[in-house]
C-alpha positions in Angstrom: 35.4 18.0 27.7 36.2 16.8 31.1 37.0 13.4 31.4 35.9 11.5 34.9 35.0 8.6 36.3 33.6 7.6 40.1 37.7 7.1 41.0 38.6 9.7 38.4 39.4 6.9 35.6 41.0 8.1 32.6 38.7 8.2 29.9 39.4 6.0 26.8 37.5 5.2 23.6 39.2 1.9 23.7 37.5 -1.6 24.6 40.7 -3.4 25.2 41.0 -4.7 28.4 37.7 -5.1 29.1 36.2 -8.6 30.4 33.1 -8.2 27.9 32.2 -10.2 25.0 30.4 -9.7 21.8 26.5 -10.5 21.8 23.2 -9.4 20.3 22.1 -7.8 23.8 20.2 -4.6 24.8 21.0 -0.7 24.5 20.4 1.9 26.7 17.2 1.9 25.9 16.1 -2.0 26.5 15.6 -2.9 22.8 17.6 -5.8 21.8 19.5 -4.6 18.6 22.5 -2.9 18.3 24.6 -3.9 21.7 27.8 -5.5 21.9 27.6 -6.1 25.4 27.1 -9.7 27.2 24.4 -9.2 30.0 25.4 -10.7 33.2 23.0 -13.7 34.6 20.3 -12.3 36.8 21.9 -14.0 39.8 25.1 -11.9 39.9 23.6 -8.8 41.1 23.9 -6.6 42.9 28.0 -6.2 41.4 30.6 -4.3 43.1 32.3 -1.7 41.0 35.7 -2.2 39.4 38.8 -1.8 41.2 41.4 1.3 40.7 43.4 -1.6 38.4 40.5 -1.6 35.3 40.6 0.8 32.7 37.9 3.2 31.8 35.9 2.9 28.5 34.0 5.5 28.7 34.4 9.7 28.2 32.6 12.5 30.1 31.3 15.9 29.4 30.0 18.5 31.8 27.1 19.9 30.0 26.5 23.7 31.0 23.1 23.1 32.3 24.4 21.7 35.3 24.3 17.7 34.6 26.8 15.4 33.2 26.9 13.0 29.9 29.1 10.1 30.2 29.3 8.0 26.6 29.9 4.4 26.6 31.7 2.7 23.6 28.6 1.9 21.7 27.2 5.1 22.4 24.9 4.6 25.4 24.9 7.7 27.6 24.5 8.3 31.0 23.0 11.3 32.3 23.5 12.3 36.2 23.4 15.5 38.3 25.7 14.3 40.8 28.7 12.3 39.6 28.9 10.1 42.4 26.0 8.5 40.9 28.3 7.0 38.2 29.3 3.6 38.8 31.6 2.1 36.6 31.3 -2.0 35.8 33.9 -4.0 33.3 35.0 -0.8 32.4 31.6 0.7 31.3 29.9 3.6 33.1 26.0 3.3 34.5 23.5 4.8 36.7 23.5 4.3 39.8 20.1 5.2 40.8 19.4 4.1 44.3 22.9 5.4 45.3 23.9 2.3 46.9 27.2 1.6 45.3 26.5 -1.1 43.3 24.9 -2.5 40.1 21.6 -3.8 40.6 20.0 -5.3 37.4 17.7 -2.9 37.0 20.3 -0.3 36.3 22.2 -2.1 34.2 21.2 -1.3 30.4 22.9 -4.3 29.1 19.9 -6.4 30.5 16.1 -5.9 28.4 13.7 -3.5 29.2 11.3 -5.8 30.7 13.9 -7.3 33.0 15.2 -4.2 34.4 11.4 -3.2 35.2 10.6 -6.2 36.7 13.9 -6.8 38.3 13.0 -2.6 40.1 9.3 -3.9 40.4 10.2 -6.6 42.3 12.4 -4.8 44.6 10.1 -1.8 45.6 8.2 -1.6 48.7 4.2 -1.4 48.0 4.5 2.3 49.6 6.6 3.0 46.5 5.0 1.4 43.8 1.6 3.2 44.3 2.9 6.8 43.6 4.1 5.4 40.3 0.5 4.8 39.3 -0.8 8.1 39.0 -0.3 10.3 35.8 -0.4 13.8 37.2 -2.1 16.8 35.0 -0.7 19.5 36.8 2.2 18.0 38.5 5.2 19.8 38.5 3.7 21.9 35.7 5.8 25.4 35.4 3.5 27.1 33.3 2.8 29.6 35.4 6.7 30.4 36.0 6.2 28.7 39.5 9.8 27.1 40.2 10.1 23.3 41.0 10.5 24.3 44.9 7.3 25.9 45.6 4.5 24.1 47.5 2.8 23.3 44.3 5.8 20.9 43.4 5.6 19.2 46.7 4.4 15.8 45.0 7.7 14.9 43.8 8.7 14.3 47.4 5.7 12.3 48.1 6.7 9.9 44.6 4.7 11.2 41.8 6.8 10.3 39.0 4.6 11.0 35.9 2.7 13.9 34.5 1.4 15.9 31.7 3.4 19.4 31.7 1.4 21.1 29.4 4.6 23.6 28.4 3.6 23.0 24.6 8.1 23.9 24.2 8.7 25.9 21.3 11.9 27.8 19.8 10.8 30.7 21.8 10.6 28.8 25.6 12.6 25.5 25.3 15.4 27.0 27.3 13.3 27.7 30.5 11.2 24.0 29.9 14.5 22.7 29.6 15.5 24.3 32.8 12.1 23.0 34.7 12.3 19.5 33.7 16.3 19.5 34.5 15.2 20.4 38.0 12.4 18.1 38.4 14.7 14.9 37.4 17.6 16.1 39.6 15.2 16.0 42.5 14.1 12.9 41.6 17.7 11.5 41.1 18.2 13.0 44.9 15.4 10.5 46.2 15.8 6.9 47.8 15.3 5.2 44.5 16.1 7.6 42.0 13.0 6.6 40.1 13.1 9.6 37.1 10.0 11.4 36.2 8.0 10.6 33.2 7.2 13.7 31.3 4.3 13.7 29.0 2.6 16.2 26.6 -0.6 16.2 24.7 -0.6 16.7 21.3 0.8 20.2 19.6 2.0 20.8 16.5 5.5 22.2 15.5 7.8 23.0 12.4 4.3 24.2 10.7 3.1 20.7 10.8 -1.0 20.9 10.0 -3.0 18.6 12.9 -3.5 15.1 12.6 -6.7 15.2 10.9 -5.2 17.5 8.3 -2.4 15.0 8.0 -5.0 12.5 7.3 -6.0 14.1 4.3 -2.4 13.5 2.3 -3.1 9.6 2.5 1.0 9.4 2.6 2.5 7.0 5.0 5.9 8.6 4.0 4.5 12.0 5.6 2.9 11.0 8.4 6.2 8.7 10.1 8.1 11.9 9.3 5.4 13.7 11.3 5.8 11.3 13.9 9.7 11.4 13.4 10.5 15.3 13.4 7.7 15.7 16.5 9.3 13.2 18.3 13.0 14.4 18.1 11.7 17.9 19.5 9.6 16.5 22.5 12.4 14.2 23.2 15.0 17.2 23.3 12.9 19.3 25.4 12.0 17.0 28.1 8.9 14.9 26.9 9.3 11.1 27.0 5.4 10.4 26.3 2.7 11.4 23.8 -0.6 11.5 25.3 -1.9 10.3 21.6 -1.9 10.3 18.6 -6.0 10.1 18.7 -6.6 7.2 16.2 -10.6 7.1 17.0 -12.5 5.9 14.2 -15.4 9.2 13.8 -17.9 7.4 11.7 -19.6 9.8 13.5 -19.8 13.0 11.6 -21.0 15.3 14.0 -18.7 14.3 16.6 -17.7 17.2 18.3 -13.9 16.0 19.2 -13.3 14.4 15.7 -10.9 17.6 14.7 -8.4 15.5 17.5 -8.3 12.3 15.3 -7.5 11.1 11.9 -10.4 10.3 9.6 -13.6 7.9 9.6 -12.1 5.3 7.7 -10.4 2.4 10.1 -8.1 1.5 7.5 -6.5 4.9 7.1 -6.4 5.2 10.8 -4.9 2.1 11.1 -2.0 3.0 8.3 -1.7 6.2 10.2 -1.0 4.9 13.5 1.4 2.6 12.2 3.4 5.1 10.6 3.0 8.3 13.0 3.7 6.0 16.1 6.6 4.4 14.4 8.1 7.6 13.4 7.1 8.7 16.8 8.9 5.6 18.9 12.0 4.8 16.8 15.3 6.5 16.5 15.7 7.2 13.0 19.6 7.6 11.6 20.8 9.1 8.7 19.1 7.5 6.0 15.7 8.7 7.9 13.3 6.3 5.5 15.1 3.1 5.9 17.3 3.6 9.1 14.8 2.4 11.8 17.2 2.0 14.9 14.1 1.3 17.5 14.3 2.6 20.8 16.8 5.2 21.6 18.0 8.7 22.1 14.8 10.0 20.1 12.1 8.2 21.4 9.2 8.9 22.4 6.4 6.5 23.4 3.2 6.7 22.3 -0.3 6.5 24.3 -2.9 5.9 21.7 -6.0 7.0 22.3 -9.1 6.8 23.0 -9.9 2.4 23.1 -12.2 2.3 22.3 -15.3 3.5 20.0 -15.2 7.2 21.0 -15.7 7.9 17.1 -19.2 6.4 18.0 -20.6 9.0 20.4 -24.5 9.2 20.5 -25.4 12.6 19.2 -21.7 13.3 18.6 -21.8 15.0 22.0 -18.3 15.8 24.3 -17.9 12.8 26.1 -15.9 14.8 28.9 -19.4 14.8 30.5 -22.5 12.6 31.4 -24.4 14.4 28.0 -21.6 12.3 25.7 -21.3 9.5 27.9 -22.7 6.7 25.7 -21.3 5.5 22.4 -23.1 3.4 20.6 -23.2 0.5 18.0 -26.7 0.7 16.1 -24.9 -1.2 12.8 -23.4 -3.7 15.2 -20.3 -2.3 14.0 -18.1 -2.1 17.2 -15.2 -4.5 15.7 -14.5 -1.8 13.2 -13.7 0.5 16.2 -10.4 -1.9 17.0 -8.6 -1.6 13.9 -6.8 1.5 14.4 -5.6 -0.4 17.7 -5.3 -3.9 17.0 -4.3 -3.9 13.4 -2.3 -0.7 13.8 -0.8 -0.2 17.2 0.2 -3.8 17.4 2.0 -3.7 14.1 3.9 -0.5 13.7 6.1 0.4 10.8 9.1 0.7 13.6 11.6 -1.7 15.1 9.3 -1.0 18.4 6.8 -3.3 17.5 3.8 -2.0 19.5 2.2 0.9 21.3 4.0 1.7 24.1 0.5 2.7 26.1 -3.1 3.0 25.6 -5.6 5.3 26.7 -9.0 4.0 27.5 -12.0 6.9 26.6 -14.4 8.0 28.8 -17.4 6.5 27.4 -20.1 3.2 27.7 -19.8 1.1 25.5 -23.6 0.8 25.0 -25.8 -2.1 24.6 -29.0 -3.0 26.5 -27.9 -6.9 27.2 -24.4 -5.6 27.7 -22.8 -7.2 25.2 -19.5 -5.1 25.5 -19.6 -5.9 29.1 -20.6 -3.6 32.5 -22.4 -0.3 31.2 -19.5 1.6 33.0 -16.7 4.0 31.0 -13.7 1.9 29.3 -11.2 2.8 32.3 -13.5 1.1 34.6 -14.3 -2.0 32.4 -12.2 -4.9 32.5 -14.1 -6.3 29.4 -13.3 -3.2 27.0 -9.4 -3.7 28.6 -9.3 -7.4 28.5 -9.2 -7.1 24.4 -6.0 -6.0 24.2 -4.7 -7.8 27.2 -6.0 -10.7 25.3 -4.1 -10.2 22.2 -0.8 -10.4 24.7 -0.1 -6.8 24.6 1.5 -5.8 27.8 2.1 -2.1 27.6 1.0 0.6 29.8 -2.7 1.6 30.3 -3.4 5.0 31.5 -6.9 6.6 32.3 -8.4 9.6 30.8 -8.1 12.2 33.0 -9.7 12.8 36.3 -12.2 9.7 36.1 -12.3 9.4 39.5 -13.7 12.7 40.3 -16.8 12.8 37.5 -20.1 11.1 38.3 -20.5 10.3 34.8 -19.3 6.5 33.7 -21.4 4.3 35.6 -19.6 4.4 38.9 -21.5 7.3 40.8 -22.7 4.7 43.5 -18.9 4.2 44.3 -16.7 6.2 46.9 -13.4 7.1 45.6 -11.8 4.5 46.8 -13.8 2.1 45.4 -13.5 3.6 42.1 -9.5 3.4 42.3 -9.9 -0.1 43.3 -12.1 -0.8 40.3 -9.8 0.4 37.9 -6.9 -0.8 38.9 -8.7 -4.7 39.2 -10.0 -3.8 35.5 -6.3 -3.6 34.3 -5.3 0.4 34.7 -2.2 1.0 35.7 -1.8 5.0 35.5 -4.7 7.0 36.6 -4.3 10.0 34.5 -4.7 13.9 35.7 -4.7 13.0 39.3 -2.5 12.5 42.1 -4.4 11.5 45.1 -2.2 8.7 46.7 -4.1 9.3 49.9 -7.3 7.4 49.3 -5.0 4.1 48.4 -4.9 2.6 51.8 -8.6 2.2 51.5 -8.1 1.1 48.1 -5.6 -0.8 49.4 -8.1 -3.0 51.5 -10.5 -3.3 49.2 -7.8 -4.9 46.7 -6.6 -7.6 49.5 -10.5 -8.5 50.0 -10.5 -9.6 46.6 -7.4 -10.7 45.3 -5.7 -11.7 48.5 -2.6 -10.1 50.2 -0.3 -11.7 47.6 -2.7 -11.1 45.0 -3.1 -7.5 45.5 0.7 -7.1 45.3 1.1 -9.0 42.6 -1.4 -6.7 40.8 0.2 -3.7 41.9 3.5 -5.0 40.6 2.5 -5.9 37.2 1.5 -2.0 37.1 5.2 -1.1 37.9 6.7 -3.4 35.9 4.7 -2.1 32.9 5.4 1.7 34.0 9.1 0.9 34.1 9.1 -0.7 30.8 8.2 2.3 28.9 10.5 4.4 30.9 13.7 2.0 29.8 12.4 2.3 26.6 12.5 6.1 26.3 15.8 6.6 28.1 14.8 7.9 31.7 16.6 4.9 33.7 20.1 6.1 32.2 19.8 9.4 30.9 16.9 11.6 32.4 18.2 15.0 31.2 17.6 17.3 28.1 20.3 19.7 26.6 19.1 23.2 25.6 22.1 23.1 22.6 20.6 19.6 21.2 17.1 20.9 21.3 17.9 24.4 19.8 19.7 22.3 16.7 16.3 20.2 16.3 13.8 23.2 16.7 15.7 25.1 14.0 15.8 22.7 11.6 15.6 23.5 8.3 15.1 19.9 7.0 11.9 19.6 9.7 10.5 23.6 8.4 11.0 22.4 4.9 9.1 19.2 5.3 6.3 21.0 7.9 5.2 23.4 4.5 5.6 20.2 2.2 2.8 18.5 4.7 0.7 21.7 4.9 0.4 21.8 1.3 -0.1 18.3 0.7 -3.1 18.4 3.3 -5.0 21.1 1.1 -7.9 19.4 -0.5 -8.9 21.2 -3.8 -12.8 20.7 -4.0 -13.9 22.8 -6.7 -12.1 24.3 -9.5 -14.4 25.8 -12.2 -12.7 26.4 -15.7 -9.2 25.1 -14.0 -8.3 28.6 -12.5 -6.3 27.0 -10.2 -3.4 25.3 -12.5 0.7 25.4 -12.8 0.3 29.0 -15.0 -1.0 30.6 -11.3 -3.7 33.7 -11.3 -1.1 35.5 -13.8 -1.3 39.7 -13.5 -4.8 39.7 -12.1 -6.2 42.0 -9.9 -7.0 40.4 -6.3 -9.3 41.6 -3.8 -8.6 39.9 -0.2 -11.6 41.3 2.1 -10.6 41.6 5.9 -12.9 39.4 8.1 -14.0 40.4 11.5 -13.9 38.0 14.2 -13.9 38.1 18.0 -10.8 38.0 19.7 -9.5 34.8 21.2 -7.5 34.7 24.6 -4.2 34.0 22.8 -5.1 37.0 20.3 -6.0 39.7 23.4 -2.4 38.3 24.7 -0.9 39.8 21.5 -3.4 42.8 21.1 -5.0 43.5 24.5 -6.6 47.0 23.3 -8.6 45.3 21.0 -11.8 42.6 21.3 -11.6 41.7 17.7 -9.0 40.3 15.4 -9.6 41.6 11.6 -7.3 39.5 9.0 -7.4 38.4 5.5 -7.8 34.8 3.9 -3.5 34.9 4.9 -1.1 37.5 5.4 -0.8 40.4 2.9 2.8 40.6 2.6 2.7 36.7 1.8 0.1 37.2 -0.8 2.1 40.1 -2.7 5.0 37.6 -2.5 3.4 34.9 -4.5 0.7 36.8 -6.4 2.1 40.2 -7.2 1.6 43.8 -5.4 -2.1 44.3 -7.5 -3.9 43.4 -4.4 -6.4 45.3 -2.5 -8.1 45.0 1.0 -10.1 46.9 3.6 -9.2 48.3 6.6 -10.6 48.8 10.4 -11.1 51.1 12.8 -10.2 48.8 15.5 -14.0 48.3 16.0 -15.5 47.8 12.2 -14.2 46.8 8.7 -13.9 49.8 6.6 -14.6 48.4 3.2 -13.5 49.2 0.1 -15.7 51.7 -2.3 -17.2 49.6 -4.6 -15.8 51.3 -7.4 -12.6 49.8 -6.6 -14.2 46.3 -7.2 -15.0 46.9 -10.8 -11.9 45.7 -12.1 -11.1 43.1 -9.6 -10.4 39.3 -11.3 -10.4 36.9 -8.0 -11.2 37.9 -4.4 -9.8 35.2 -2.1 -11.7 34.9 1.3 -11.6 32.2 4.1 -14.4 30.9 6.0 -14.6 28.2 8.9 -17.1 25.5 8.6 -20.3 25.5 10.3 -19.5 25.6 13.8 -21.8 24.8 16.8 -20.6 26.2 20.0 -23.1 23.8 22.7 -21.7 20.4 21.9 -25.1 19.1 21.4 -26.7 20.3 24.8 -27.3 23.1 27.3 -28.3 23.6 30.8 -27.4 20.5 33.4 -23.6 20.0 34.5 -21.5 22.2 32.4 -18.4 20.2 30.5 -15.7 21.7 33.1 -17.9 23.1 36.1 -20.8 22.8 38.1 -24.7 22.7 37.4 -25.7 25.6 35.3 -29.0 25.9 37.1 -30.7 25.1 33.9 -32.7 22.2 32.6 -30.7 20.1 30.2 -31.5 19.8 26.8 -30.2 18.0 24.3 -29.5 19.7 21.0 -28.5 18.5 17.2 -25.1 19.1 16.6 -25.2 21.1 13.3 -23.3 21.0 9.8 -25.1 23.7 8.4 -24.5 27.3 8.6 -28.4 28.7 8.4 -30.6 27.4 11.6 -31.6 24.0 12.2 -34.4 22.1 13.2 -34.2 18.3 13.8 -37.5 17.2 12.8 -37.3 15.3 9.7 -37.9 11.5 9.3 -34.6 10.3 9.7 -34.1 11.8 13.1 -34.0 9.3 16.2 -37.1 10.2 18.4 -35.9 7.7 21.1 -32.2 7.7 22.1 -30.3 4.4 21.8 -28.7 4.7 25.1 -31.5 5.5 27.5 -30.0 5.0 31.0 -29.2 8.0 33.7 -26.7 8.0 36.3 -29.0 5.9 38.5 -30.0 3.6 36.1 -33.2 4.9 35.5 -35.0 5.6 32.0 -33.5 8.9 29.8 -34.5 9.8 26.4 -31.4 11.3 25.4 -33.0 12.1 21.8 -32.9 15.6 20.4 -35.8 15.4 18.6 -37.5 18.7 17.6 -35.1 20.5 18.8 -32.9 23.7 16.9 -29.2 24.4 16.7 -27.9 27.4 15.0 -24.2 28.0 13.6 -22.2 30.4 15.9 -20.3 31.6 12.3 -23.6 32.3 10.0 -21.8 35.4 9.8 -19.2 33.6 7.4 -21.8 32.5 4.8 -23.4 36.0 4.5 -19.7 37.5 3.9 -19.4 35.0 1.1 -23.1 36.2 -0.2 -22.0 39.7 0.3 -19.0 39.6 -1.7 -20.7 37.8 -4.6 -23.4 40.3 -4.5 -20.5 43.2 -4.7 -18.0 41.9 -7.2 -18.5 42.4 -11.1 -20.1 39.3 -13.0 -16.7 38.1 -14.4 -14.9 38.1 -10.9 -14.1 34.8 -9.3 -14.1 33.7 -5.6 -11.6 31.4 -4.6 -12.8 30.0 -1.4 -10.2 28.6 1.6 -12.8 26.9 3.9 -11.2 25.6 7.8 -13.5 22.9 9.2 -13.7 20.7 12.4 -16.0 18.9 11.2 -17.7 17.5 7.8 -20.1 20.0 7.0 -23.3 20.5 4.3 -21.6 22.4 1.5 -25.0 23.3 -0.5 -25.2 26.8 1.2 -21.8 28.1 0.2 -20.8 26.1 -2.9 -22.7 27.5 -5.7 -21.2 31.1 -4.3 -17.5 29.9 -5.2 -15.4 29.3 -8.3 -12.4 27.6 -6.6 -12.7 25.5 -3.1 -9.6 24.8 -0.9 -10.7 22.9 2.1 -8.6 22.2 5.1 -9.3 20.7 8.4 -8.6 23.4 10.9 -5.1 23.0 10.7 -2.9 25.1 13.3 -0.3 25.4 10.9 1.5 28.4 10.7 2.7 27.4 7.4 -1.1 27.1 6.6 -1.3 30.5 4.8 1.8 29.9 2.8 0.6 26.6 1.8 -2.8 28.1 0.0 -0.4 30.8 -1.6 1.9 28.5 -3.3 -0.9 26.4 -4.2 -3.0 29.4 -5.8 0.3 30.5 -7.3 0.6 27.8 -8.8 3.6 26.8 -7.1 2.5 23.7 -5.5 -0.3 21.1 -7.4 -3.3 20.0 -5.1 -3.0 16.6 -4.0 -5.2 16.5 -1.0 -7.7 13.5 -0.5 -11.2 14.1 1.3 -10.8 11.8 4.5 -14.5 12.3 5.3 -17.5 12.4 3.3 -19.4 15.9 3.0 -23.0 15.2 3.6 -25.8 16.5 1.1 -27.7 17.9 3.8 -28.7 17.3 7.7 -31.3 14.3 6.6 -28.2 12.3 5.5 -26.8 12.8 8.7 -29.9 11.8 10.9 -30.0 8.7 8.6 -26.5 7.4 9.2 -25.1 5.0 12.1 -22.9 6.5 14.7 -20.7 3.0 14.0 -20.8 2.7 10.3 -18.2 4.4 8.2 -19.0 6.1 4.8 -22.7 5.9 4.9 -23.5 9.2 3.8 -25.2 10.3 0.4 -22.4 12.9 -0.5 -23.0 16.5 -1.7 -22.6 16.9 -5.8 -21.7 20.1 -6.5 -22.3 22.5 -9.6 -19.5 20.9 -11.4 -21.3 17.3 -10.7 -18.5 16.1 -8.7 -19.3 14.1 -5.7 -17.8 15.3 -2.3 -17.3 11.4 -1.2 -14.3 9.9 0.7 -11.4 9.7 -1.7 -12.4 12.7 -3.7 -9.7 15.8 -4.5 -9.1 17.8 -7.4 -5.7 18.3 -9.1 -4.9 20.6 -12.1 -5.6 17.7 -14.4 -9.3 17.1 -12.7 -10.4 14.2 -10.3 -7.4 12.4 -8.7 -7.2 8.8 -9.2 -3.7 7.3 -8.2 -2.5 4.4 -5.9 -4.1 6.5 -2.7 -7.5 6.2 -4.2 -7.2 2.6 -5.0 -6.0 2.0 -1.4 -8.9 3.6 0.3 -11.6 3.9 -1.8 -12.3 -0.1 -1.0 -15.5 -0.6 0.8 -14.7 0.6 4.9 -13.4 -2.5 6.8 -15.6 -4.1 9.2 -13.5 -7.3 10.6 -9.9 -6.8 12.3 -6.7 -8.9 11.0 -5.8 -9.8 14.6 -7.8 -11.8 16.6 -9.3 -10.4 19.9 -11.7 -11.9 22.5 -13.4 -9.8 25.3 -13.4 -11.4 28.9 
């Protein structure tokens, strides 16, 4: 280990000789816990470095990646590329961000995060603040293999200091990803003020963990907290300091095409998930991972809760990225229920970090003809909507959803780009997501000055700089922005994390049907099992793996895995690269069980055809609204409960527009899944049992497919590489099913049409051939219907009021 200081002091672990007193002060991440040093008075700065006669209390280590780590006696770490940026004061090591050879308040890890961020914000000139108020979508992104010195990364030299990398680092890619983010941080370190880069990520899964909506089915706060903890550790180790998530919208609208990114339809469940997952993510956890909550620390990742608020109540369930899904509606007068995960959850985390660090407002317009929820503009522009959180006292960072400036779908089409930016800043936004358009700001600045005055405008942007800086300090960026491949490898290869991933995947499976107790501790015995091959169109990812085929051919899960858990007496189909070659019917004559996997009904159009494409220009076709279908067979929306006039009926110009889909039809793109199951039932002997594995992105109408199955194991689309093993272990009787439905399954489309977008659990639920209702909190284990503490907690009537007082400007 190399030992050094700026003037070649000898490092030591001793604290003798330092003029430091014991106190409850702040650690390197700005929390007010676990520190042992008094912070100097604010008037003491800037502070000259120690003289040569002061003993160094810190040690240093040269990291193979090229940077140097300095460790103080209390464990506070400093990371620099240029060792001249280490400054010693009172025997301790600090990071001289601006390179002036003195210790400034914002460079002193003994101060609180808020004080450090405020001190920097007060010093920064306006020209340095403005670039901080953008959170780029592709800024410094290396997914194409380009290096940081190409023209694409010139935004760093223009002041860009935040962006979503979308690298999704794994055990296969973390090395190059860490090289990239370290180079980015090196460039930032060399800049005038040394402000580091806030690297964020969209949610993605590691360790075989299922997606959040599947985790919701566990109804287990310990699972949620550990999921946040392990994902946070991996993201932090690979250079990510902020999660653009979790998505906690209350999907009281079962048609919602973005439901699979959230948690459930229930406000209380989403609240508890938020408290646990975001708490696990933001805190650093010690050796006792259940109780040793150290608050902000070396493993912490900031949570940016989304989407505030009402995105689970989009009229028609359409995608709110485009105009067709612009409006969130509240026919049940239940707007307040949508606030519960944010106010009662995000402001009360199960974590020493206390509250969520950031929030992303939704795209949509909270619609009411009388504008009771404020001006009819998207939440990113709505001072009324953003004021709800500010009025509770929350002082975290707001960041808009992506690229709202350049989309004319949120009630601001008549405004210029500078006017839109000024409007969102005045509404309370701190960062604009997905863009880095600092060139428009001079015009925006003049608008702010006209409205707020010169001093008021400067105070407003300094507030944003302070909030952004506070988040950065909390996740250690001011002190140690670099990443270490050795530490990342250890976390990504963690056996404990992988074991937990399998446990979480198993707990996410909901057993809906178990005729005659087929799924039991005894497993299937020596039964003969048929696993048919399902042909599917190749995805972009699968074609990268096998570019010679336009299709994939899969069994319910891997055959080797099936043989490991179910024995060798398994038969399956083959394929010729274009078609499935099914086994001869004679081979099915003595089959005991068939295991088949299907997807829930998939509506490919998000409720609209023609008009402006979701991520493109005008399609050239007339805009037509369609029902989003939750059934396999074609559906026409002409029943008595179909809304013939939309609740929201204003177009971008403020003119009347009926957005109803009455009389229109939709078809699931995967009716072939239903056909496959029916065909299978007809081919099998009468005695054979069908074990149906269902993956769904939304609630679904089970009446079409349930009668053909003897067992139904349901999961939300999990994106887990351990999903197959979870199914195999449950079928083999190695693991008892324990998942519970976190959304109702409708009896038919009529009850879906009768439900209100903003009211949870108001469907008539499907009742199967065994007499079980597929209601919220329903699930089976080996003994029958599950009745435990979770069902007692969450079966209570859906919450409609927050515990947190709130108001709207």
